[in-house]
C-alpha positions as CSV (number, residue, x, y, z in Angstrom):
1,M,-5.8,24.5,57.2
2,A,-6.8,25.2,60.0
3,T,-4.1,27.4,62.2
4,L,-2.8,25.5,65.5
5,K,-2.8,26.6,68.8
6,T,0.4,28.3,69.1
7,T,3.2,27.9,71.6
8,S,6.5,29.7,72.0
9,L,10.0,29.9,71.3
10,N,13.2,30.5,74.3
11,R,14.3,34.0,73.1
12,R,18.1,32.5,74.1
13,N,17.7,31.0,70.9
14,H,17.7,33.7,68.9
15,S,21.0,35.4,70.3
16,S,23.1,34.1,67.3
17,A,20.7,34.8,64.5
18,T,20.3,38.3,66.1
19,S,24.3,38.5,66.5
20,R,24.6,37.7,62.9
21,A,21.9,40.4,62.2
22,A,23.7,42.9,63.8
23,A,26.8,42.1,61.6
24,G,25.1,42.3,58.6
25,I,25.7,38.6,57.8
26,H,23.0,37.5,55.6
27,P,23.3,33.8,54.2
28,P,23.4,33.7,50.4
29,V,20.3,33.0,48.1
30,S,21.7,29.6,47.3
31,K,21.2,28.7,51.0
32,L,17.1,27.9,50.1
33,I,16.4,24.4,50.7
34,P,14.5,22.9,47.8
35,E,11.2,22.1,48.1
36,Q,11.7,17.9,48.2
37,S,14.5,17.8,50.8
38,F,12.7,20.8,53.2
39,M,9.3,18.7,53.0
40,Q,11.4,15.2,53.8
41,M,13.2,17.3,56.8
42,L,9.6,18.3,58.0
43,H,8.4,14.7,57.7
44,L,11.2,13.5,59.8
45,E,11.0,15.9,62.0
46,Q,7.2,15.1,62.5
47,R,8.3,11.6,63.4
48,R,10.4,12.4,66.0
49,T,8.1,14.5,67.8
50,E,5.5,12.1,67.5
51,R,8.1,9.8,70.1
52,S,9.7,12.5,71.6
53,G,6.8,14.9,72.5
54,R,8.9,17.8,72.3
55,P,7.1,20.0,69.7
56,F,8.5,21.9,66.8
57,L,7.4,25.4,65.0
58,L,6.2,25.7,61.4
59,I,5.8,29.2,59.7
60,L,4.7,29.4,56.2
61,I,5.3,32.5,54.3
62,S,2.8,32.7,51.5
63,G,2.2,35.2,48.7
64,E,1.2,35.9,45.1
65,G,4.7,36.3,43.1
66,L,6.8,35.7,46.4
67,Q,9.6,33.9,44.2
68,D,9.9,37.2,41.8
69,N,10.9,39.1,45.1
70,L,12.9,36.8,46.7
71,D,16.3,38.4,46.2
72,K,15.3,42.2,45.3
73,T,16.5,45.0,47.4
74,P,16.6,47.4,49.9
75,D,17.3,45.1,52.6
76,G,19.2,42.4,50.9
77,G,16.0,40.4,50.2
78,V,13.8,38.4,51.6
79,I,15.6,35.0,51.9
80,A,18.7,37.1,53.3
81,S,16.9,39.0,55.4
82,V,14.5,36.1,57.0
83,S,18.1,33.9,57.6
84,A,19.3,36.9,59.6
85,C,16.7,36.2,62.1
86,I,16.5,33.2,62.8
87,R,18.8,30.3,64.3
88,E,21.3,28.2,62.8
89,T,19.6,25.1,63.2
90,D,16.5,26.3,62.0
91,V,15.8,25.2,58.2
92,F,14.2,27.5,55.8
93,G,13.3,26.4,52.5
94,W,10.4,26.1,50.0
95,Y,7.4,24.4,51.6
96,E,5.3,25.0,47.9
97,Q,7.0,26.3,45.3
98,P,6.5,29.0,44.2
99,S,4.2,30.0,46.0
100,T,4.9,29.3,49.9
101,L,8.1,29.4,52.0
102,G,8.7,27.6,55.0
103,L,10.7,28.4,57.9
104,L,11.2,24.7,60.4
105,M,11.9,25.4,63.9
106,T,12.8,22.7,65.9
107,E,12.9,22.2,70.0
108,I,10.9,25.0,70.5
109,G,10.2,24.5,74.7
110,D,7.8,25.6,76.8
111,A,8.5,29.4,76.5
112,S,5.2,32.2,76.4
113,T,3.0,32.9,73.4
114,N,4.2,35.8,73.8
115,V,7.5,35.1,72.5
116,I,6.1,33.5,69.4
117,E,3.9,36.4,68.5
118,A,7.1,38.8,68.8
119,I,9.0,36.1,66.8
120,V,6.3,36.1,64.1
121,S,6.2,40.2,64.5
122,K,10.2,40.5,63.9
123,I,9.2,38.5,60.4
124,S,6.6,40.4,59.4
125,I,8.8,44.0,59.9
126,V,11.4,41.9,58.2
127,L,9.1,40.9,55.3
128,Q,7.9,44.5,55.0
129,R,11.4,45.8,54.4
130,S,12.4,43.6,52.3
131,L,9.4,43.8,49.8
132,S,7.6,46.5,48.3
133,A,4.4,47.8,49.5
134,E,2.0,46.0,47.2
135,A,4.0,42.8,47.5
136,Y,4.0,42.8,51.0
137,C,0.2,43.2,51.0
138,R,0.0,39.7,49.1
139,V,2.0,38.2,51.6
140,A,0.5,36.1,54.4
141,L,1.9,34.2,57.4
142,I,0.6,31.2,58.7
143,V,1.9,29.3,62.3
144,R,1.6,25.8,63.0
145,V,2.9,23.8,66.0
146,F,3.3,20.1,65.7
147,P,2.2,17.9,68.1
148,N,-1.2,19.5,68.5
149,E,-3.7,17.2,70.1
150,S,-6.9,19.0,68.9
151,E,-5.9,19.7,65.0
152,D,-2.6,18.2,64.1
153,K,-3.8,16.8,60.9
154,V,-2.4,19.5,59.2
155,F,0.9,17.4,59.4
156,S,-1.1,14.1,58.8
157,V,0.1,13.5,54.7
158,D,3.5,13.2,54.1
159,Q,4.4,16.0,51.6
160,S,7.5,14.5,49.8
161,K,7.0,14.7,45.8
162,R,4.9,12.1,44.5
163,G,5.7,10.6,41.3
164,A,4.1,8.6,38.0
165,A,4.9,5.4,39.9
166,F,3.1,6.6,43.0
167,L,-0.4,8.0,40.8
168,I,0.1,4.5,38.9
169,D,0.2,2.5,42.2
170,R,-2.6,4.0,43.6
171,G,-4.5,4.5,40.6
172,L,-4.2,0.7,40.0
173,K,-5.0,-0.2,43.6
174,R,-8.3,1.6,43.1
175,V,-9.1,-0.4,40.0
176,I,-8.2,-3.7,42.2
177,D,-10.7,-2.7,44.9
178,I,-13.7,-1.6,42.7
179,V,-13.3,-5.1,40.6
180,G,-12.7,-7.4,43.8
181,S,-15.4,-5.8,45.7
182,L,-18.1,-5.8,42.8
183,I,-16.8,-9.7,42.4
184,A,-17.2,-10.5,45.9
185,L,-20.7,-8.9,46.2
186,I,-21.7,-10.9,43.1
187,V,-20.0,-14.3,44.4
188,L,-21.5,-13.9,48.2
189,S,-24.6,-12.5,47.5
190,P,-26.3,-16.1,48.6
191,I,-24.2,-16.0,51.7
192,F,-25.4,-12.1,52.1
193,I,-29.4,-13.7,51.9
194,V,-28.4,-16.6,54.6
195,I,-26.7,-14.0,56.8
196,A,-29.7,-11.6,56.5
197,I,-32.2,-14.0,57.2
198,L,-30.4,-15.5,60.0
199,V,-30.2,-12.1,61.8
200,K,-33.6,-11.1,61.4
201,C,-34.6,-14.4,62.6
202,T,-33.2,-14.6,65.7
203,S,-33.0,-11.1,67.4
204,K,-35.3,-7.9,67.1
205,G,-33.6,-4.8,65.0
206,P,-32.6,-4.0,61.2
207,I,-30.4,-6.4,59.7
208,F,-27.5,-3.8,58.9
209,Y,-25.3,-2.2,61.5
210,C,-24.2,1.1,60.3
211,K,-21.9,3.6,62.5
212,K,-19.6,6.2,62.1
213,R,-15.8,5.5,61.2
214,L,-12.6,7.7,60.5
215,G,-10.9,7.2,57.3
216,Q,-8.0,8.7,56.2
217,Y,-6.9,12.2,57.2
218,G,-9.8,11.8,59.5
219,K,-12.5,11.9,57.2
220,E,-15.8,10.6,58.8
221,F,-17.7,7.9,57.0
222,S,-20.8,5.6,57.4
223,F,-19.3,1.8,58.5
224,Y,-21.2,-1.0,57.2
225,K,-21.5,-4.3,59.0
226,F,-24.1,-7.2,59.8
227,R,-25.9,-6.8,62.9
228,T,-24.4,-9.0,65.5
229,M,-25.5,-7.0,68.7
230,L,-28.6,-6.4,70.9
231,V,-30.5,-3.2,70.1
232,N,-30.1,0.0,72.5
233,N,-27.1,-1.7,74.1
234,D,-24.7,0.1,76.3
235,V,-21.9,1.5,74.4
236,N,-20.0,2.8,77.5
237,I,-18.7,-1.3,77.8
238,H,-16.8,-1.0,74.7
239,R,-15.8,2.9,75.3
240,D,-14.3,1.8,78.6
241,F,-12.5,-1.4,77.4
242,I,-11.0,1.2,74.5
243,A,-9.4,3.4,76.6
244,R,-8.1,0.7,79.2
245,L,-6.6,-1.2,76.2
246,I,-4.8,2.1,74.4
247,A,-3.8,3.2,77.9
248,G,-2.5,-0.8,78.4
249,T,-3.8,-1.0,81.5
250,A,-3.8,-4.2,83.6
251,D,-7.1,-5.1,83.2
252,A,-6.9,-4.9,79.5
253,K,-4.0,-7.1,79.2
254,Q,-6.1,-10.1,81.3
255,N,-8.4,-10.2,78.1
256,D,-5.1,-11.1,76.3
257,G,-5.0,-7.7,74.6
258,L,-7.9,-8.7,72.4
259,Y,-9.6,-5.7,70.8
260,K,-12.9,-6.9,71.2
261,L,-14.4,-7.8,74.3
262,K,-14.7,-11.4,75.5
263,N,-17.8,-12.4,76.2
264,D,-19.9,-9.7,75.5
265,P,-23.0,-9.5,76.8
266,R,-24.3,-7.3,74.2
267,I,-23.5,-9.9,71.2
268,T,-26.5,-12.1,69.9
269,R,-26.2,-15.7,69.5
270,I,-25.6,-15.6,65.6
271,G,-23.4,-12.1,66.2
272,R,-20.9,-14.2,68.0
273,F,-20.2,-16.6,65.1
274,L,-20.6,-13.7,62.3
275,R,-17.6,-12.1,64.4
276,R,-15.6,-15.5,65.0
277,S,-15.8,-15.7,61.0
278,S,-16.1,-12.0,60.4
279,L,-19.0,-12.9,58.4
280,D,-20.3,-9.5,59.9
281,E,-17.5,-7.6,58.0
282,L,-19.0,-8.5,54.3
283,P,-21.0,-5.4,53.7
284,Q,-18.2,-3.3,53.8
285,F,-17.5,-4.3,50.3
286,F,-19.8,-1.7,49.9
287,N,-18.0,1.0,51.5
288,V,-15.4,0.0,49.1
289,L,-17.3,0.8,46.5
290,L,-18.3,4.0,47.9
291,N,-14.3,4.2,48.2
292,D,-14.3,5.0,52.2
293,M,-12.4,2.0,52.4
294,S,-9.8,-0.2,50.4
295,L,-9.9,-3.7,50.2
296,V,-6.6,-3.8,52.1
297,G,-5.7,-1.5,55.0
298,P,-5.5,-0.5,58.8
299,R,-8.9,-1.0,60.6
300,P,-11.0,2.1,60.8
301,P,-11.6,3.3,64.4
302,L,-14.4,4.7,65.9
303,P,-14.6,8.8,66.9
304,Y,-14.3,7.9,70.7
305,E,-11.3,5.6,70.2
306,Y,-9.0,8.0,67.9
307,E,-10.0,10.5,70.6
308,K,-7.6,8.5,73.4
309,Y,-4.6,8.2,70.4
310,S,-1.7,9.4,71.2
311,T,-0.1,11.2,68.2
312,W,2.2,8.3,67.3
313,H,-1.2,6.5,67.0
314,K,-2.7,8.5,64.6
315,R,-0.4,7.7,61.7
316,R,-2.1,4.6,61.0
317,V,-5.8,6.8,60.3
318,L,-3.9,9.5,58.4
319,E,-1.7,7.7,56.0
320,L,-3.9,5.0,54.0
321,K,-7.2,4.4,53.3
322,P,-8.8,1.8,55.8
323,G,-9.4,-1.5,54.8
324,I,-11.7,-5.1,55.1
325,T,-8.4,-6.7,55.7
326,G,-5.0,-5.6,56.7
327,L,-1.6,-7.2,57.3
328,W,-2.3,-6.7,61.6
329,Q,-5.8,-9.0,60.7
330,V,-3.8,-11.9,59.0
331,E,-0.5,-11.6,61.1
332,A,-1.4,-11.4,64.4
333,R,-5.5,-10.5,64.5
334,S,-6.7,-9.8,68.0
335,L,-4.1,-11.6,69.5
336,T,-1.8,-8.3,70.0
337,T,-1.2,-5.0,71.9
338,F,-2.6,-1.9,70.7
339,D,0.5,-0.5,70.4
340,E,1.8,-3.5,68.5
341,M,-1.1,-3.6,66.1
342,V,-0.6,0.2,65.1
343,R,3.2,-0.3,64.5
344,I,2.2,-3.4,62.5
345,D,-0.2,-1.2,60.5
346,I,2.6,1.8,60.2
347,R,5.1,-1.1,58.6
348,Y,2.4,-1.6,56.2
349,A,2.3,1.8,55.2
350,K,6.0,1.9,54.5
351,V,6.3,-1.0,52.6
352,R,2.8,-1.4,50.7
353,N,2.4,-2.7,47.2
354,I,0.3,-4.4,44.9
355,W,2.0,-7.8,45.3
356,L,1.6,-7.2,49.1
357,D,-1.9,-6.7,48.9
358,L,-2.7,-9.6,46.5
359,K,-0.3,-11.5,49.0
360,I,-2.5,-10.3,52.1
361,M,-6.2,-10.8,50.3
362,L,-5.1,-14.3,49.6
363,Q,-4.5,-15.1,53.1
364,T,-7.6,-13.3,54.5
365,P,-9.5,-16.8,53.9
366,A,-7.6,-18.8,56.1
367,V,-7.8,-16.5,58.7
368,M,-11.5,-16.0,58.8
369,F,-12.2,-19.7,58.4
370,F,-10.0,-20.9,61.5
371,G,-11.0,-17.7,62.9
372,R,-7.6,-17.4,64.7
373,G,-7.5,-14.4,67.2
374,A,-11.6,-13.7,66.8
375,C,-14.0,-13.3,69.4
């Protein structure tokens, strides 16, 4: 994981910890928070920060054989010594047992980077005193700050423990994706041929449109559609509209909050019909077979769209694999605001299960046929 740009802590936040250290008060080893509890607290703090904008600091202490040296002398052991250096409100526990400890510091404020460096230096000194020279040489400190607009993907995955039920559900979803996309490609092959002929005969250019989109965890992939636009069109028309739509400005709202532009001058005659019926999306079954997408999930954004996202918007990209259809598409399609679309995607991520996916897939053909909310 890439190290994020650090901010700083307020020195006053550590006054109580300094007093405890001076008094020789060290929390017992049992105070170390278990991995699952620590990851849940980290996950909740991330969600709070996404809304409030107030950053938090995460320091990871990793090293081979770290668990074997937690309660060894000469200076009270790693746990007691580190605990004496931090605030009572900070969270200290296992980030990844038995190799990595995590220190979660909330409400870090806007102090200088030098203060952060001083804190890390202080923890380094504590570790040096608490570990043997050989063990200390194998220890690494990694500092993360969230949110960081350039590299906050490090916190994108909910690291809570996933059990057998999660693995079975994920495997079953992939099986459904493969079987469903294969069946769709076979059954719809005559429609593919007709659309390909119409696209080729009505405008110059390739049959398929291929553009980079962002999948789960921000991974780029080639996204396939039937071409609905004229070649060599001005991408800035859509780029500017997306920026206004995400920002929620007045002119974007006058377009009824539609994700796609109304009366887009770049669209061909057959392209307008394909978009309204969503038939231009059919080649995405190939993306499903390639494991870039799922049958059901959030719509994959363009890179320049993702750049405009607020931190909480990015959850719709980072938490789930993108899909051909989804809860937003069947509930609201384009007849909603951008923020509401993101909320629907996040709601789907929380309640997603195989039965909900099947329900969405069954509702999708009717939405395509009536063209509700399309443009």
